[in-house]
The first five atom37 places (N, CA, C, CB, O) and aatype in JSON, in Angstrom:
{
  "aatype": [12, 6, 10, 16, 10, 19, 15, 10, 19, 14, 14, 7, 14, 7, 14, 7, 14, 0, 3, 3, 7, 1, 10, 10, 1, 10, 10, 17, 7, 0, 0, 1, 14, 6, 6, 1, 10, 6, 8, 9, 15, 19, 1, 15, 7, 14, 8, 7, 19, 3, 10, 7, 10, 13, 16, 19, 0, 16, 14, 0, 16, 16, 0, 0, 6, 16, 0, 10, 0, 9, 4, 1, 1, 0, 10, 0, 14, 14, 15, 14, 13, 8, 7, 17, 8, 10, 0, 16, 7, 15, 16, 7, 10, 0, 1, 14, 7, 0, 16, 16, 16, 16, 16, 16, 16, 16, 16],
  "atom_mask": [
    [1, 1, 1, 1, 1],
    [1, 1, 1, 1, 1],
    [1, 1, 1, 1, 1],
    [1, 1, 1, 1, 1],
    [1, 1, 1, 1, 1],
    [1, 1, 1, 1, 1],
    [1, 1, 1, 1, 1],
    [1, 1, 1, 1, 1],
    [1, 1, 1, 1, 1],
    [1, 1, 1, 1, 1],
    [1, 1, 1, 1, 1],
    [1, 1, 1, 0, 1],
    [1, 1, 1, 1, 1],
    [1, 1, 1, 0, 1],
    [1, 1, 1, 1, 1],
    [1, 1, 1, 0, 1],
    [1, 1, 1, 1, 1],
    [1, 1, 1, 1, 1],
    [1, 1, 1, 1, 1],
    [1, 1, 1, 1, 1],
    [1, 1, 1, 0, 1],
    [1, 1, 1, 1, 1],
    [1, 1, 1, 1, 1],
    [1, 1, 1, 1, 1],
    [1, 1, 1, 1, 1],
    [1, 1, 1, 1, 1],
    [1, 1, 1, 1, 1],
    [1, 1, 1, 1, 1],
    [1, 1, 1, 0, 1],
    [1, 1, 1, 1, 1],
    [1, 1, 1, 1, 1],
    [1, 1, 1, 1, 1],
    [1, 1, 1, 1, 1],
    [1, 1, 1, 1, 1],
    [1, 1, 1, 1, 1],
    [1, 1, 1, 1, 1],
    [1, 1, 1, 1, 1],
    [1, 1, 1, 1, 1],
    [1, 1, 1, 1, 1],
    [1, 1, 1, 1, 1],
    [1, 1, 1, 1, 1],
    [1, 1, 1, 1, 1],
    [1, 1, 1, 1, 1],
    [1, 1, 1, 1, 1],
    [1, 1, 1, 0, 1],
    [1, 1, 1, 1, 1],
    [1, 1, 1, 1, 1],
    [1, 1, 1, 0, 1],
    [1, 1, 1, 1, 1],
    [1, 1, 1, 1, 1],
    [1, 1, 1, 1, 1],
    [1, 1, 1, 0, 1],
    [1, 1, 1, 1, 1],
    [1, 1, 1, 1, 1],
    [1, 1, 1, 1, 1],
    [1, 1, 1, 1, 1],
    [1, 1, 1, 1, 1],
    [1, 1, 1, 1, 1],
    [1, 1, 1, 1, 1],
    [1, 1, 1, 1, 1],
    [1, 1, 1, 1, 1],
    [1, 1, 1, 1, 1],
    [1, 1, 1, 1, 1],
    [1, 1, 1, 1, 1],
    [1, 1, 1, 1, 1],
    [1, 1, 1, 1, 1],
    [1, 1, 1, 1, 1],
    [1, 1, 1, 1, 1],
    [1, 1, 1, 1, 1],
    [1, 1, 1, 1, 1],
    [1, 1, 1, 1, 1],
    [1, 1, 1, 1, 1],
    [1, 1, 1, 1, 1],
    [1, 1, 1, 1, 1],
    [1, 1, 1, 1, 1],
    [1, 1, 1, 1, 1],
    [1, 1, 1, 1, 1],
    [1, 1, 1, 1, 1],
    [1, 1, 1, 1, 1],
    [1, 1, 1, 1, 1],
    [1, 1, 1, 1, 1],
    [1, 1, 1, 1, 1],
    [1, 1, 1, 0, 1],
    [1, 1, 1, 1, 1],
    [1, 1, 1, 1, 1],
    [1, 1, 1, 1, 1],
    [1, 1, 1, 1, 1],
    [1, 1, 1, 1, 1],
    [1, 1, 1, 0, 1],
    [1, 1, 1, 1, 1],
    [1, 1, 1, 1, 1],
    [1, 1, 1, 0, 1],
    [1, 1, 1, 1, 1],
    [1, 1, 1, 1, 1],
    [1, 1, 1, 1, 1],
    [1, 1, 1, 1, 1],
    [1, 1, 1, 0, 1],
    [1, 1, 1, 1, 1],
    [1, 1, 1, 1, 1],
    [1, 1, 1, 1, 1],
    [1, 1, 1, 1, 1],
    [1, 1, 1, 1, 1],
    [1, 1, 1, 1, 1],
    [1, 1, 1, 1, 1],
    [1, 1, 1, 1, 1],
    [1, 1, 1, 1, 1],
    [1, 1, 1, 1, 1]
  ],
  "atom_positions": [
    [[23.43, -10.1, -4.3], [23.16, -8.81, -4.48], [21.63, -8.28, -4.21], [23.59, -8.55, -5.8], [20.64, -8.85, -4.67]],
    [[21.6, -7.23, -3.48], [20.64, -6.32, -2.83], [19.41, -5.32, -3.31], [21.38, -5.61, -2.28], [19.79, -4.41, -4.04]],
    [[18.3, -5.36, -3.06], [17.5, -4.12, -3.93], [17.52, -3.32, -2.28], [15.44, -4.6, -4.92], [17.22, -3.8, -1.18]],
    [[17.88, -2.26, -2.56], [17.15, -1.34, -1.85], [16.07, -0.08, -2.54], [18.21, -0.76, -1.13], [16.41, 0.27, -3.67]],
    [[14.93, 0.56, -2.02], [14.44, 1.25, -2.45], [14.72, 2.54, -2.35], [13.65, 0.98, -2.28], [15.36, 2.66, -1.3]],
    [[14.57, 3.74, -2.94], [14.82, 5.24, -2.19], [14.07, 5.83, -3.03], [16.36, 5.98, -2.05], [14.01, 5.65, -4.25]],
    [[13.29, 6.79, -2.17], [12.42, 7.88, -2.92], [13.45, 9.27, -2.98], [10.8, 8.23, -1.96], [14.11, 9.69, -2.03]],
    [[13.4, 9.84, -4.29], [13.58, 11.3, -4.26], [12.7, 12.1, -4.19], [14.12, 11.71, -5.12], [11.63, 11.61, -4.56]],
    [[12.6, 13.57, -3.76], [11.55, 14.29, -4.07], [11.95, 15.68, -4.35], [10.61, 14.18, -3.08], [12.69, 16.32, -3.61]],
    [[11.43, 16.12, -5.42], [12.01, 17.62, -6.1], [11.52, 18.91, -4.95], [11.08, 17.98, -7.97], [10.69, 18.84, -4.04]],
    [[12.3, 19.95, -5.33], [12.56, 20.86, -4.47], [10.96, 21.73, -4.84], [14.2, 21.65, -4.75], [10.49, 21.95, -5.96]],
    [[10.49, 22.01, -3.75], [9.51, 22.43, -3.81], [8.28, 22.0, -4.72], [0.0, 0.0, 0.0], [8.65, 21.02, -5.37]],
    [[6.68, 22.4, -5.1], [5.59, 22.09, -5.54], [5.86, 21.91, -7.24], [4.56, 23.16, -5.04], [6.57, 22.59, -7.97]],
    [[5.16, 20.93, -7.53], [4.59, 21.08, -8.74], [5.95, 21.03, -10.02], [0.0, 0.0, 0.0], [5.38, 21.24, -11.09]],
    [[7.33, 20.86, -10.25], [7.67, 20.26, -11.1], [7.41, 19.1, -12.17], [8.19, 20.2, -10.67], [7.85, 18.77, -13.27]],
    [[6.4, 18.65, -11.2], [6.12, 17.79, -12.46], [6.85, 16.33, -12.69], [0.0, 0.0, 0.0], [7.89, 16.31, -12.04]],
    [[6.65, 15.15, -13.38], [7.62, 13.77, -13.53], [9.02, 14.31, -13.9], [7.06, 12.6, -14.84], [9.25, 15.31, -14.58]],
    [[10.0, 13.36, -13.26], [11.5, 13.73, -13.79], [11.76, 12.91, -15.17], [12.76, 13.26, -12.58], [11.09, 11.95, -15.56]],
    [[13.05, 13.59, -15.91], [13.02, 13.0, -16.95], [13.61, 11.63, -16.27], [13.76, 13.75, -18.13], [14.58, 11.7, -15.51]],
    [[13.08, 10.59, -16.53], [13.69, 8.99, -16.31], [14.77, 8.69, -16.81], [12.96, 7.93, -16.83], [15.43, 7.99, -16.04]],
    [[15.46, 9.01, -18.14], [16.35, 8.74, -19.07], [17.4, 9.34, -18.31], [0.0, 0.0, 0.0], [18.32, 8.63, -17.89]],
    [[17.38, 10.69, -18.06], [18.6, 11.8, -17.81], [18.93, 11.36, -16.43], [18.18, 13.6, -17.9], [20.09, 11.51, -16.07]],
    [[17.84, 10.7, -15.38], [18.49, 10.57, -14.08], [19.03, 9.07, -14.04], [17.44, 10.92, -12.84], [20.02, 8.92, -13.32]],
    [[18.44, 7.69, -14.82], [19.37, 6.79, -15.17], [20.54, 7.34, -15.4], [19.04, 6.09, -16.15], [21.27, 7.27, -14.4]],
    [[21.12, 7.97, -16.5], [22.69, 8.24, -16.99], [23.0, 8.92, -16.0], [23.07, 9.02, -18.37], [24.21, 8.86, -15.83]],
    [[22.36, 9.7, -15.07], [23.56, 10.44, -13.88], [23.19, 9.37, -12.75], [23.22, 12.47, -13.22], [23.66, 9.97, -11.79]],
    [[22.8, 8.49, -12.36], [22.92, 7.67, -11.51], [24.02, 7.08, -12.19], [21.77, 6.93, -11.15], [25.05, 7.74, -12.05]],
    [[24.13, 5.99, -12.91], [24.74, 5.05, -13.26], [26.49, 6.12, -13.13], [23.99, 4.34, -14.89], [27.28, 5.91, -12.21]],
    [[26.77, 7.23, -14.28], [27.57, 8.03, -13.84], [28.24, 8.06, -12.44], [0.0, 0.0, 0.0], [29.4, 7.82, -12.11]],
    [[27.05, 8.46, -11.66], [27.35, 8.33, -10.02], [28.16, 7.59, -9.63], [26.4, 7.94, -9.24], [29.22, 8.03, -9.17]],
    [[27.91, 6.2, -9.7], [28.35, 4.96, -9.65], [29.53, 4.87, -9.77], [27.87, 4.23, -10.39], [29.89, 5.08, -10.93]],
    [[30.61, 4.59, -8.83], [32.2, 3.8, -8.98], [31.68, 2.42, -9.1], [33.45, 3.95, -7.47], [30.65, 1.8, -8.82]],
    [[33.19, 2.12, -9.82], [33.23, 0.53, -10.14], [33.38, -0.29, -8.96], [34.42, 0.13, -11.1], [33.37, -1.51, -9.08]],
    [[33.53, 0.23, -7.87], [33.85, -0.93, -6.62], [32.5, -1.02, -5.74], [35.28, -0.39, -5.45], [32.3, -1.73, -4.75]],
    [[31.74, -0.21, -6.3], [30.05, -0.16, -5.92], [29.46, -1.19, -6.34], [29.19, 0.96, -6.51], [28.53, -1.58, -5.64]],
    [[29.71, -1.8, -7.32], [29.29, -2.9, -7.97], [27.79, -2.76, -8.41], [29.53, -4.07, -7.11], [27.15, -3.75, -8.76]],
    [[27.34, -1.7, -8.39], [26.2, -1.7, -8.91], [25.53, -2.22, -10.37], [26.08, -0.64, -8.76], [25.82, -1.7, -11.45]],
    [[24.76, -3.15, -10.24], [23.66, -3.71, -11.07], [23.09, -3.58, -12.27], [22.9, -3.61, -10.62], [23.36, -3.81, -13.45]],
    [[21.92, -2.99, -11.41], [20.82, -2.41, -12.16], [20.2, -1.1, -11.35], [19.69, -3.58, -12.38], [20.67, -0.82, -10.25]],
    [[19.19, -0.35, -11.92], [18.62, 0.49, -11.32], [17.02, 0.53, -11.93], [19.47, 1.71, -11.43], [16.86, -0.06, -13.0]],
    [[16.14, 1.03, -11.47], [14.41, 0.48, -11.93], [14.51, 2.08, -11.1], [13.2, -1.52, -11.07], [15.12, 2.56, -10.14]],
    [[13.24, 2.63, -12.4], [13.28, 4.01, -12.14], [11.56, 4.27, -12.48], [14.53, 4.91, -13.2], [11.06, 4.0, -13.57]],
    [[10.96, 4.73, -11.55], [9.29, 5.13, -11.76], [9.13, 6.79, -11.15], [8.08, 3.84, -10.64], [9.67, 7.18, -10.12]],
    [[8.51, 7.38, -11.79], [8.62, 8.58, -11.51], [6.71, 9.03, -11.71], [9.93, 9.3, -12.61], [5.8, 8.35, -12.19]],
    [[6.68, 10.29, -11.19], [5.3, 10.89, -10.91], [5.36, 11.98, -10.12], [0.0, 0.0, 0.0], [6.24, 12.14, -9.28]],
    [[4.41, 12.81, -10.36], [4.16, 14.23, -9.77], [4.66, 14.37, -8.52], [2.77, 14.61, -9.68], [4.71, 15.57, -8.22]],
    [[4.99, 13.77, -7.81], [5.64, 13.97, -6.19], [7.01, 13.77, -6.36], [5.09, 12.83, -4.94], [7.74, 14.5, -5.69]],
    [[7.71, 12.65, -7.37], [8.92, 12.18, -6.98], [9.15, 11.1, -7.86], [0.0, 0.0, 0.0], [8.34, 10.66, -8.66]],
    [[10.66, 10.55, -7.61], [10.93, 9.51, -7.93], [11.01, 8.34, -7.17], [11.71, 9.69, -8.39], [11.57, 8.56, -6.09]],
    [[10.62, 7.02, -7.34], [10.94, 5.97, -6.85], [12.02, 5.0, -7.25], [10.01, 5.52, -6.82], [11.71, 3.97, -7.85]],
    [[12.91, 5.21, -7.05], [14.18, 4.36, -7.72], [14.54, 2.57, -6.73], [15.89, 5.72, -7.47], [14.37, 2.25, -5.56]],
    [[14.92, 2.0, -7.62], [14.9, 0.77, -7.28], [16.5, 0.42, -7.49], [0.0, 0.0, 0.0], [16.86, 0.28, -8.66]],
    [[17.58, 0.25, -6.34], [19.16, 0.33, -6.99], [19.35, -1.54, -6.4], [20.62, 2.01, -5.94], [18.86, -2.15, -5.45]],
    [[20.18, -1.9, -7.35], [20.59, -3.31, -6.72], [22.24, -3.52, -6.93], [19.67, -4.65, -7.56], [22.88, -3.73, -7.96]],
    [[22.6, -3.39, -5.77], [24.06, -3.4, -5.58], [24.46, -4.85, -5.16], [24.51, -2.31, -4.48], [23.6, -5.7, -4.92]],
    [[26.13, -5.16, -5.06], [26.34, -6.0, -3.99], [26.9, -5.43, -3.13], [26.93, -7.02, -4.19], [27.78, -4.61, -3.38]],
    [[26.41, -5.81, -1.55], [27.52, -5.67, -0.19], [28.73, -5.97, -0.49], [27.28, -6.58, 1.03], [28.98, -6.92, -1.23]],
    [[29.68, -5.19, 0.05], [31.41, -5.52, 0.33], [31.74, -5.57, 1.66], [32.47, -4.41, -0.25], [31.1, -4.71, 2.25]],
    [[32.26, -6.0, 2.17], [32.79, -6.05, 3.61], [32.74, -4.59, 4.12], [34.36, -6.66, 3.69], [32.39, -4.48, 5.3]],
    [[33.05, -3.29, 3.37], [33.17, -2.01, 3.83], [31.72, -1.47, 3.89], [34.11, -1.18, 2.95], [31.52, -0.72, 4.85]],
    [[30.51, -1.73, 2.94], [29.58, -0.99, 2.87], [28.5, -2.03, 2.62], [29.8, 0.08, 1.94], [28.64, -3.11, 2.04]],
    [[26.81, -1.25, 3.45], [25.9, -2.45, 3.06], [25.39, -1.96, 1.53], [24.47, -2.69, 4.28], [25.79, -1.08, 0.76]],
    [[24.45, -2.84, 1.48], [23.77, -2.23, -0.22], [23.59, -1.23, -0.03], [22.42, -2.69, -0.96], [24.22, -0.33, -0.59]],
    [[22.41, -0.98, 1.07], [21.54, 0.63, 1.52], [22.58, 1.44, 1.4], [20.8, 0.89, 3.23], [22.4, 2.27, 0.51]],
    [[23.83, 1.57, 2.07], [24.67, 2.79, 2.09], [25.41, 3.16, 1.02], [25.51, 2.75, 3.03], [25.75, 4.34, 1.04]],
    [[25.86, 2.38, -0.14], [26.22, 2.18, -1.12], [25.1, 3.23, -2.05], [26.32, 0.67, -1.26], [25.29, 4.41, -2.34]],
    [[24.14, 2.51, -2.33], [22.6, 3.08, -2.9], [22.65, 4.62, -2.39], [21.03, 2.13, -2.1], [23.16, 5.42, -3.18]],
    [[22.34, 4.94, -1.61], [22.24, 6.33, -0.92], [23.41, 6.92, -1.24], [22.04, 6.35, 0.63], [23.17, 8.0, -1.77]],
    [[24.56, 6.71, -1.16], [25.76, 7.25, -1.84], [25.46, 7.78, -3.21], [26.83, 6.2, -1.94], [25.41, 8.98, -3.49]],
    [[25.29, 6.89, -3.98], [25.07, 7.07, -5.51], [24.15, 8.17, -5.47], [24.46, 5.75, -6.36], [24.48, 9.29, -5.86]],
    [[23.14, 7.95, -5.08], [21.81, 9.01, -4.93], [22.52, 10.75, -4.87], [20.78, 8.56, -3.1], [22.46, 11.71, -5.64]],
    [[23.27, 10.45, -3.35], [23.55, 11.73, -3.44], [24.59, 12.72, -4.09], [23.58, 11.88, -2.52], [24.64, 13.94, -4.21]],
    [[25.49, 11.52, -4.51], [26.5, 12.21, -5.6], [25.99, 12.44, -6.61], [27.62, 11.56, -6.03], [26.57, 13.36, -7.2]],
    [[24.77, 11.88, -7.37], [23.81, 12.02, -8.41], [23.12, 13.51, -8.35], [22.73, 10.83, -8.27], [22.85, 14.26, -9.29]],
    [[22.94, 13.67, -7.18], [21.87, 15.1, -6.63], [22.7, 16.51, -6.65], [21.28, 14.89, -4.74], [22.32, 17.67, -6.76]],
    [[24.25, 15.82, -6.45], [24.92, 17.09, -6.22], [25.64, 18.11, -7.04], [25.66, 16.85, -5.52], [26.54, 17.58, -7.68]],
    [[25.55, 19.33, -7.23], [25.55, 20.17, -7.96], [27.13, 19.85, -8.61], [25.15, 21.5, -7.26], [28.2, 19.61, -8.05]],
    [[26.75, 19.97, -10.06], [26.0, 20.88, -10.79], [24.7, 20.07, -11.76], [27.14, 21.71, -11.72], [24.1, 20.34, -12.81]],
    [[24.68, 19.1, -10.89], [23.39, 17.84, -11.34], [21.86, 18.78, -11.72], [22.96, 16.48, -9.56], [21.24, 19.63, -11.07]],
    [[21.67, 18.17, -13.03], [20.32, 19.26, -13.36], [19.14, 18.49, -12.21], [19.61, 19.16, -15.53], [17.98, 18.89, -12.36]],
    [[19.3, 17.66, -11.35], [18.23, 17.42, -10.42], [18.79, 17.78, -9.05], [17.71, 15.92, -10.48], [18.53, 17.0, -8.13]],
    [[19.65, 19.06, -8.74], [20.65, 19.75, -7.48], [19.18, 19.95, -6.67], [21.82, 21.59, -7.9], [18.19, 20.24, -7.34]],
    [[19.1, 19.83, -5.66], [17.59, 20.31, -5.23], [16.79, 19.32, -4.82], [0.0, 0.0, 0.0], [16.07, 19.37, -3.82]],
    [[16.89, 18.33, -5.66], [15.93, 17.27, -5.08], [16.7, 16.9, -3.99], [15.51, 16.01, -6.01], [17.8, 17.43, -3.82]],
    [[16.21, 15.93, -3.1], [16.37, 15.15, -1.83], [15.81, 13.76, -1.71], [15.79, 15.88, -0.79], [14.99, 13.1, -2.34]],
    [[16.67, 13.54, -0.54], [16.72, 11.86, -0.46], [14.95, 12.16, 0.45], [18.62, 10.86, 0.81], [14.78, 13.19, 1.1]],
    [[14.06, 11.29, 0.36], [12.72, 11.53, 1.04], [13.02, 10.77, 2.19], [11.33, 11.07, 0.25], [13.87, 9.88, 2.26]],
    [[11.85, 11.38, 3.56], [12.42, 10.57, 4.84], [11.14, 9.93, 5.1], [13.06, 11.5, 6.24], [10.16, 10.36, 4.49]],
    [[11.02, 8.94, 5.93], [9.98, 8.1, 6.35], [10.35, 7.54, 7.31], [0.0, 0.0, 0.0], [11.31, 7.83, 8.02]],
    [[9.4, 6.39, 7.45], [10.14, 6.32, 8.97], [11.52, 5.16, 9.14], [8.8, 5.76, 10.19], [12.07, 4.74, 10.16]],
    [[11.78, 4.89, 7.77], [13.07, 4.38, 7.8], [14.24, 5.18, 7.17], [13.0, 3.16, 7.19], [15.43, 4.92, 6.98]],
    [[13.28, 6.46, 6.86], [14.52, 7.5, 6.42], [15.14, 7.37, 4.48], [0.0, 0.0, 0.0], [15.7, 8.34, 3.95]],
    [[14.92, 6.21, 3.82], [14.88, 5.92, 2.52], [13.97, 6.37, 1.54], [14.84, 4.84, 2.47], [14.44, 6.81, 0.49]],
    [[12.49, 6.32, 1.75], [11.6, 6.21, 0.97], [10.5, 7.19, 1.86], [11.31, 4.67, 0.63], [10.3, 7.29, 3.07]],
    [[9.81, 7.96, 0.53], [8.68, 8.96, 1.31], [7.46, 8.0, 1.68], [8.04, 10.36, 0.21], [7.3, 6.98, 1.0]],
    [[6.56, 8.31, 2.78], [5.81, 8.08, 3.16], [4.75, 7.16, 1.99], [5.61, 9.17, 3.75], [4.72, 7.65, 0.86]],
    [[4.11, 6.22, 2.15], [3.33, 5.61, 1.37], [4.03, 4.77, 0.5], [0.0, 0.0, 0.0], [3.32, 4.0, -0.15]],
    [[5.92, 4.68, 0.2], [6.5, 3.76, -0.69], [7.1, 2.52, 0.13], [7.59, 4.49, -1.55], [7.59, 2.58, 1.26]],
    [[6.97, 1.53, -0.57], [7.32, 0.48, 0.21], [9.04, 0.46, 0.33], [6.66, -0.86, -0.44], [9.83, 0.56, -0.61]],
    [[9.27, 0.33, 1.43], [10.82, 0.45, 1.49], [11.45, -0.71, 2.15], [11.28, 1.71, 2.25], [11.08, -1.13, 3.25]],
    [[12.53, -1.27, 1.35], [12.83, -2.67, 1.8], [14.31, -2.83, 1.33], [11.77, -3.84, 1.13], [14.7, -2.33, 0.28]],
    [[15.05, -3.49, 2.1], [16.44, -4.3, 1.5], [16.14, -5.74, 1.44], [17.86, -4.13, 2.51], [15.64, -6.42, 2.34]],
    [[16.53, -6.2, 0.13], [16.16, -7.83, 0.18], [17.66, -8.46, -0.9], [14.1, -8.23, -0.77], [18.29, -8.05, -1.87]],
    [[17.68, -9.46, -0.16], [18.81, -10.25, -1.03], [18.07, -11.18, -1.92], [19.91, -11.17, -0.08], [17.2, -11.98, -1.59]],
    [[18.5, -10.97, -2.97], [18.59, -11.85, -4.36], [19.83, -12.46, -4.34], [18.48, -11.02, -5.76], [20.74, -12.35, -3.52]],
    [[19.71, -13.29, -5.59], [21.11, -14.26, -5.73], [20.71, -14.23, -7.25], [21.27, -16.11, -4.77], [19.55, -14.31, -7.65]],
    [[22.22, -14.07, -8.28], [21.89, -13.93, -9.47], [23.4, -14.94, -10.06], [21.63, -12.15, -9.9], [23.58, -15.13, -11.27]]
  ]
}
């Protein structure tokens, strides 16, 4: 199982913290069984949401590719989070200042 950290940024300034429960339900609903999503952690704040997605890599995709695909589907219309986007930083996964890593853990 691997952890991928992703930051989501709201459209425009100031919408305030996201509804974590609603976002979790959207992410779980966007995940496909073959993507082997195991766990999601969410930390929201006034400038966006930091996610930790635990997935199992497959021969076809990496854990990071899977996590990003799940996030993109969760943000696509008609999602209540439509307009939010994946933050870009030096790695392209997290907003500046967020710690972005992909680590492997065994369970």
